[in-house]
N, C-alpha and C positions, 0 to 999 in steps of 0.2 A: 504492502500499501505504499511507497514511499519512504519508507522508514528504514533507516539503515541498520539500526539496532532489532536483532532476530526476537521475535514473539518472546521465546521462554525469557532471555534474559531481560528484556523488561519486564514480564512480570516481575523478574525478582528485582530488578532497580529498583519498582515499587514496592515491595517488601520487604525492604531491605537487607536481602539477605544474598544479592549478589558478591559480596566480599568474601560471604564465606562459604559461598559457594565453589567459587576457581581458585581458592586460596586457602584448600584444608588443607592442612600440617599433620601426620601421622601421631606426630609426638605433641599438637594442642589438643588434641580430642580429650574428648572423659574416661575415656579406660585406659587410655593410656597415664593421664593425671590418676586415674583409681590402681592402675598396675604399682605406679611408683611410691603411692601411700600404702600398698599390701605388701610392697618388697619392702620398707620400710618397717610397718607391723611386722613382718614377717623375722627382720634381722634385731628389734629392740625387744617390743614387748612377748614377739611371739616367743623368740630365745629365753628371755627370761621367764614365761609362764612353763617353758620345757622345762627350765632348772625346777621348779616350784611346784611342776604337778608328777615330781618325783617324792615328795613330802618334803617343807622343808629346806627346800634349795639344796638337796641332795646330803646336808650334813646327818650326823648320828643320830641328834635329839632337836623336835622341834626348839627347843627355848629361847636359844640365841637369836637363832634366823628370825622369830614369831616379833622379838624384844624391837630386833632393827627394822622390820617391814614396818611398824608401830612406827617408830620414828620417820621410816621411808614414807608413809601416809599420811602423816602428823605436815609433812614440810610439801603434800601433797594438796594436802585441805589449803594451802594457802597459792600455792601456784597454780594451782586449777583455778580458783576462785580470782586469782587476778590475767587468766588464759588471754580474757576479750581484750584485758587493757594490754597485755606485750602481744597481743597481734595487730588489736590497732596501731600501735605503735611502728614495731618493724615489718608486719607483714606476715599472710599465714606462713608463705615458702618457708620466709628468715624462720619465726616459730616453730616450725620443721626441723631443721637443720639441726639447731639448737635445741631441741624436743630429743635428740637423737644419740645425745652425746654420754647424757650420763649412765647409760645399759652397760658399757662395756665396765665402767668402774664398777657397779656392782658386782658382776660374777668375778673380777678382780678379785673381791675383796672373798667373796667365797672360795676361790684359789687360797688363797692364804691362809682364811681359816682350814679349808678343810687339810693341808700340804703340813702347817705349819703351826697351828694353833692361834694364830693372830686373830683377837678379838675385835680391837679398837679400827678394825679397818672397816671391818663388818659393819658401824656404825658409820662408818664416814660415807661407805660405799653408800648406805643405804639413802642417807643426808642426798648426796649427790644426784642420786638417781630420782628422787621423791623430787627436787626441785627443776630439773632437767622435764620429767619422764610427766608432771602435770602438765606444763605448756606443751608435751607434743600430744597429750588426751584430749586438749582442748582443741589443736589444731589440727589432729587429723578429725577427728567429730566433725567439726564444721566445714571440713573439703568435702568429706562424705556424705555430709547431708546438703550440701548448696551447690557442689559442682555439676552431680548429676541430671536428668528430666526428675520430675515427680514421677511420672507414669512409668518412671525405674527403676525409684528409689531403692525400694525392697530387695531387689535383685544384686544390687551395685554394694547395698551394704551386707548382705553371704557375699557378695566376691570379694570383698576387703578382708572380712572376719573369715574366711580362706584360708588367705595368705595367713593370717597372722595364726590361723591355731593349722598355717600348715611351718609355722617354726617350731610347733610345739611338734608337728610330726617328725622333721628332720632331726632333733634333737632326741626325739624318743628314742631315733634310733641310734644316734651318737650314745645315749645314756646305754640303750640295751648292748651296743657293741663294745664298751668299756665295761660293761656292769653284768655282761651274762654269768659269771659263776658265784654271784653272793646271794646265796642260799640263807641268811640270817640277816636278819638289822642290821644296821651299819651305816655306813658313809658312802658317796660313792665315790669310782675311783677320782683322784686327784688329777687323771690327763684329761677327764669329761672338760674341766671347764674352761683348758687351754682353747680350745676348739671353739667354745660360747666366747671368750672373750676376744679372738682372733676375725669371728664374722660379726659380731657386734660396734666392731670399728670402722665395720663399711660402710654402715646403718647414714651418715652425715655422708656420704660422697653421693649413694640413693638419692636421696633427697634435693640434692641441688639439682636434678634433673626435673623437679616439678614446678606446673608454670602457676604464674600469681592469677588469678581471677580473670581480669581483664583478656589475658590471654589464650583462654581455657574458648575450646569451639564443641557448641552442642552438637546435637546432631538435627534439632528441631529449627537450630537457625538461633535460636534464642541465647544473648548475650547472660554469660554469669551475673547477678547482679554482687558487684560486692558490695560491702559495706561501705561507709563515707567513713573519712578517716578525722576524728572529732579528739577534744583538747582531753586528753588524762582525768582530767579530775571531771566532766561530766561523762567521761566514760566509765566510771567507778558509780558516780550516780544513780545509771543508766541502771549498772549490774546489781545494785541496792536495789533498785527499784524490782527487777527481778525475781529477789527472793522473798519481796512482798506480795507478788502475785498473788491470789486465790490457789490457779491452778498448780504455780509451784509448786505450794505447801501443800498440794495433795499429791502430785505426787513425788514428793520427799521420801516416805515411807519406803517406797518401791526401788528408788536408786537407793539408799543406804542399805536395805537389803541386799538387794544385786550382787554385790562384793563381798557380803559376810559371812559368808555361806564359805570360802575360800581356805581361813583360815582354820575354820573346824578339819576342814577336806585334808589339808595337806597335815596339822597333827595327828587324825587318823590314818593316814597313810604310812605316814614315818614310825608311826611306833606298834603295830601291827601287822607290818608285810614286810618280806625278804627286799633286801637292794637290788636282785631282777627283777621280781616282783614290782617293786614301784619303777622299773625304769621300764616293765611294758607296758605301766598303765599310764605312762606318759604319752607313749606311742599311740595305744587304741583309746584312750581321752581324746584327742587332736581328729584323730578319724573322723568319732563320733560328734565332733562338737561340729567338724562343717559338711557330714552330711545331715543333720539335723537343721543346719542351718541355710543352707543350699533349698531343703525343703517348707522350712521355715519362710525362708526370702521370697520364696515364688505364692506361697500363700496370702503375704502380704501384701502380691502387687496381682496378687488374681480379679480378672476385671468382672469377673461373675459374679460376686457380690460389691456389694457398697461398697467404700470407704469406709463408712459407719458400721455395718456391720465385718468386712474385719478385724477391724480397730474393737471391737468387744469382743468377738466369738474366740481369736489369739487370744487377749489377753485371760478369756475366763479358762481356755485350756489350757495357758501357761498356769496359773495360778491352781488349778486342778491340781495339776503334775508337779507340782512342788512343792505342796502340802500331803499328797501321796511319797514322797522320798522323804519327809521328816517322819509321818509313820512309820516307814521301813526305815527309818535311822535309828527313831527312838528304839526299834527292837534288838536291832544288830547292835548300836548302841552298850545297849544293857546288858546285854551278852557278852560282849567284848569287855565291859567293866567290871567284871566277878571272874575273867577267864585269863584276860590279858593273853592272849595269844602271836604266835610270830610262826607267821603263815606264808610259805610259799605255793610256789605255780602247782606243786606235787600234791600239795597237803587235802585233805579230808576236808571239805567244808569250804575251801578258800574261795569258791566261786560267789556264793550267794554275798559274802562280804566287803571283795574286790568291786563285785559290778556295783556293790553300791557309792563308791569312788566314782567311778565313770557315771554314774547318772548324777550326778553331783557338779561335773563339769560340765556336763549335757545341759544343765537348768542352770549354771551362770550361763553360758554359751546363748542360750534363747533371751534370759533374761535381757543379758547388753546389747542383742539384736534388735529388742521391743521396747526396750526403753532408748536407745538412739531414733529408731523410728519416731516414735511419740512424740521427743521432742521437737522433732522437724516440725511436724502436723503445729506443735504449740507455737512454734514459733512464729510471730508476724510481718515483720521482714528481715531481709537478709542480716543486719546488723545483729538480730534479735538471737539469729542461729547459733554464731561463736560464743554471745552470753549466756545463752542457754544450753549447748555444749556445754562451756566454763564450770557452770554452776552446778550441774546434775552431775560433773565429775567430781566437782568438792564434797557435796556431797557421798557420792561413792567413797571417796577417798578417806570421809570421816567416819564410815563404814569398815571398811576395812583397816584401819588405824586402833581401830576399837576392839575390831575381834583378833587381831593380831595382838596387842595389850591382854586379853584374856586368857589367848594362847600360849603366849610367854609364859604364864604362870604353870603351877600342880596341878589347877582345878580340875577335878573330871570333866573329861569329855561328855559326859552324859548334860553337863550345866551349858554347854557351848550347844549342844542340840537344842536343847527346851529355849534357848533365847532365839536363836535363829527361825525356831516354829514362831516364837511368840513374834518374833520382826515382819515374821509373813504373814500371819492374822493379821497385825497393824494394820500392812498394806493394802490386802485385799479391798477392801469396798474404797476406801478415798483412791487410789488409783483408780478404780473402776469410774468415779465419776466423773473423771478427767477422759480416760477413754473412751464413754458413752457421746462423749460430744463432737469426737474428733467427725469432720463432714460432713456435720452439723449445720446449716445456715451458712450465712454470708462471713457471716462476722469469723471465721476462719478462712485465712485469704488462703493460707497454702494447700490448703480443702479444694478452693473453690477456683486454684494454677491448676492443680488434677484433673478438674471436672472440662474444663477449659482447653485445655492439653492435647497433642495429638494420642492417639493409642497406639500402644505400641505392642510386640508379638512377646515372645517369652523369652527369647533373647535377648542377652546384657550386646546391645549397640549402639552406636551415636552414631 
């Protein structure tokens, strides 16, 4: 018709998508960003979890590590709470780089404790890890909620968490390879930690590959809405506002509960199971977590149910599973508290007690996945995503610090079971009051965006 612009390109120009259509770079796509965050999670918290999933960091008894983990948790409460402030000041990419640096120090401290009996370095390593990990947790959560399209957020969360659990898989293989002959309770082979330290040192270099929000290219052509940088004091005031919000106060018990069970699980495994059984548990629990998160993430994105139905049904299913697990744990722990077994995988009765540890780890993974998904829909704008992920992680860290403090004492483990069961009961109803409103009404900005956004297939793509 006399125009020099082809019809398709003209449409793209009008829609504002022409530049994105002709200049898409693979290293700017959401999938690549999720992969970078995933590899960071694999090398840093993933391998950290692999050490923890052997029970108390692989040490002979849980008490030193649990006391140090309490220090770590206390530091994380502060740094997670200030995570959005740091991210606002230095950006999400730099926050991720900084956040990965402390994990190798923690692993090195466990090595010196295991081989030389050094205790002070364990406390120092925990403090350093707590300072950096709090920033890491805030940054990775904000990226994985804000970068993907709303319609594929659940699957991207599962994809990211698969890498984190993948760290536990590789760590589990390392643990099992070095500790296959350990048929009694005790500590891991010291050589195990050298491998962990070497791998975790690579994490900051992987984080350098991350793109800042303004350069990320989504598959739907929409730009990632990066929060505007504001004055630090103003940012702190906004964080304080989050702490006073009704919906945040209602979900706080759930996030406090989410990591509380890990300290009990670690003490339980280290006190009652052989070294090689603990190494095997770190491998199998990671595989179970990945499988559970893939299935759960697919359900959270399942379009045959409304957003509100997914939020409610998944929460009810989760809490029913958690409650059933604590009934099981009460029975097993009562029995073990009386007889104090030393179980290896060739012993009679090994499976029923060992399987409890695996399901506890699955419970944690599902709570983690749902918590992030829920926080994403509670956010009213991009800046609130960073603030919400920071503050809920601070609550999680507080739960972990208190739980580790309890486990660092010689209190009977049945007490820890009772406290966990009680926290589960406190979280059930308040969090449901928030979950039942997800996707209802136009006041939920993120839910509205999902309903307006393009329908996506079952695969992760962009």
